[in-house]
C-alpha positions as CSV (number, residue, x, y, z in Angstrom):
1,X,-45.1,179.9,-14.0
2,X,-48.1,180.2,-16.4
3,X,-49.4,183.5,-17.5
4,X,-52.4,184.6,-19.5
5,X,-51.6,187.3,-22.1
6,X,-55.0,188.8,-22.5
7,X,-55.3,190.8,-25.8
8,X,-57.7,193.7,-25.6
9,X,-58.5,195.8,-28.7
10,X,-61.0,198.3,-29.9
11,X,-63.0,196.4,-32.4
12,X,-63.9,199.6,-34.2
13,X,-60.3,200.4,-35.0
14,X,-59.0,197.0,-36.0
15,X,-58.0,196.4,-39.6
16,X,-60.9,195.0,-41.7
17,X,-60.5,191.2,-42.3
18,X,-59.3,190.5,-45.8
19,X,-57.3,193.7,-46.1
20,X,-53.6,193.9,-46.6
21,X,-53.3,195.6,-43.2
22,X,-55.1,192.7,-41.5
23,X,-53.1,190.1,-43.4
24,X,-49.8,191.8,-42.4
25,X,-50.9,191.9,-38.8
26,X,-51.9,188.2,-38.8
27,X,-48.4,187.3,-40.2
28,X,-46.8,189.0,-37.1
29,X,-49.2,187.1,-34.8
30,X,-48.3,183.8,-36.6
31,X,-44.6,184.4,-36.4
32,X,-44.8,185.2,-32.7
33,X,-47.0,182.2,-32.0
34,X,-44.5,179.9,-33.8
35,X,-41.6,181.4,-31.8
36,X,-43.3,180.9,-28.5
37,X,-44.3,177.3,-29.5
38,X,-40.7,176.6,-30.7
39,X,-39.4,177.8,-27.3
40,X,-41.7,175.5,-25.5
41,X,-43.5,178.5,-23.9
42,X,-46.9,178.4,-25.6
43,X,-49.5,176.3,-23.9
44,X,-52.6,177.6,-25.7
45,X,-53.8,180.6,-27.7
46,X,-57.0,181.5,-29.5
47,X,-58.5,184.4,-31.3
48,X,-62.1,185.2,-30.3
49,X,-65.0,186.2,-32.5
50,X,-66.2,189.8,-32.0
51,X,-68.3,190.8,-29.0
52,X,-71.4,191.0,-31.2
53,X,-71.3,187.1,-31.0
54,X,-71.0,187.0,-27.2
55,X,-73.6,185.8,-24.8
56,X,-73.4,186.9,-21.2
57,X,-74.8,184.8,-18.3
58,X,-75.6,186.1,-14.8
59,X,-77.3,184.4,-11.9
60,X,-78.5,186.7,-9.1
61,X,-80.5,185.3,-6.2
62,X,-81.2,182.1,-8.2
63,X,-82.5,184.0,-11.2
64,X,-80.8,183.6,-14.6
65,X,-80.3,186.5,-16.9
66,X,-78.9,185.7,-20.3
67,X,-78.2,188.5,-22.7
68,X,-76.5,189.0,-26.1
69,X,-73.3,190.9,-26.2
70,X,-70.4,191.6,-23.8
71,X,-70.7,191.9,-20.1
72,X,-69.8,195.6,-20.1
73,X,-69.6,198.5,-22.4
74,X,-65.9,199.4,-22.7
75,X,-63.7,200.9,-25.3
76,X,-61.5,197.8,-25.5
77,X,-62.8,194.2,-25.8
78,X,-61.1,190.9,-25.2
79,X,-60.0,189.8,-28.7
80,X,-57.9,186.7,-27.8
81,X,-55.3,185.3,-25.5
82,X,-52.1,183.3,-25.2
83,X,-51.4,181.0,-22.3
84,X,-47.7,180.8,-21.8
85,X,-45.4,179.0,-19.4
86,X,-42.5,181.4,-18.6
87,X,-39.7,181.4,-16.2
88,X,-40.8,184.7,-14.7
89,X,-43.0,187.8,-15.2
90,X,-40.2,189.5,-17.2
91,X,-40.2,186.8,-19.8
92,X,-44.0,186.9,-20.1
93,X,-43.8,190.7,-20.5
94,X,-41.2,190.3,-23.2
95,X,-43.7,188.2,-25.3
96,X,-46.7,190.5,-24.4
97,X,-45.0,193.6,-25.7
98,X,-44.4,192.0,-29.1
99,X,-48.1,191.2,-29.6
100,X,-49.3,193.6,-32.3
101,X,-52.3,194.8,-30.2
102,X,-49.9,196.2,-27.6
103,X,-49.0,198.9,-30.1
104,X,-52.6,200.2,-30.5
105,X,-54.5,198.9,-27.5
106,X,-53.4,196.7,-24.5
107,X,-52.2,193.3,-23.5
108,X,-52.8,192.4,-19.9
109,X,-50.3,189.9,-18.3
110,X,-51.9,188.0,-15.5
111,X,-50.5,185.0,-13.6
112,X,-52.6,181.9,-13.7
113,X,-53.8,180.7,-10.3
114,X,-52.5,177.1,-10.1
115,X,-55.1,174.9,-8.6
116,X,-54.1,172.0,-6.4
């Protein structure tokens, strides 16, 4: 079954890009990514730009509203994701809890709705 591992972080508390702390964290991400790929579990994964680069689109009663920024003001923002194909929820959770953001923020594990 496929699962989305949605990585939510507080952008304000993330290590600054280019620092040793950020580099160390990215090494952990890279190792986990390679492990999941090597096990045949990784289907996709991407890091997202900060929410300051986001555009939100809403259509209400035929009227479009396009705004800069995230859809809601929250403490944590979607920072990236993995799409994995695991034998069960327990295996997906075993990967999610090793994502560095799980130690300081959260990783949501959500089954993918298989269409068709």
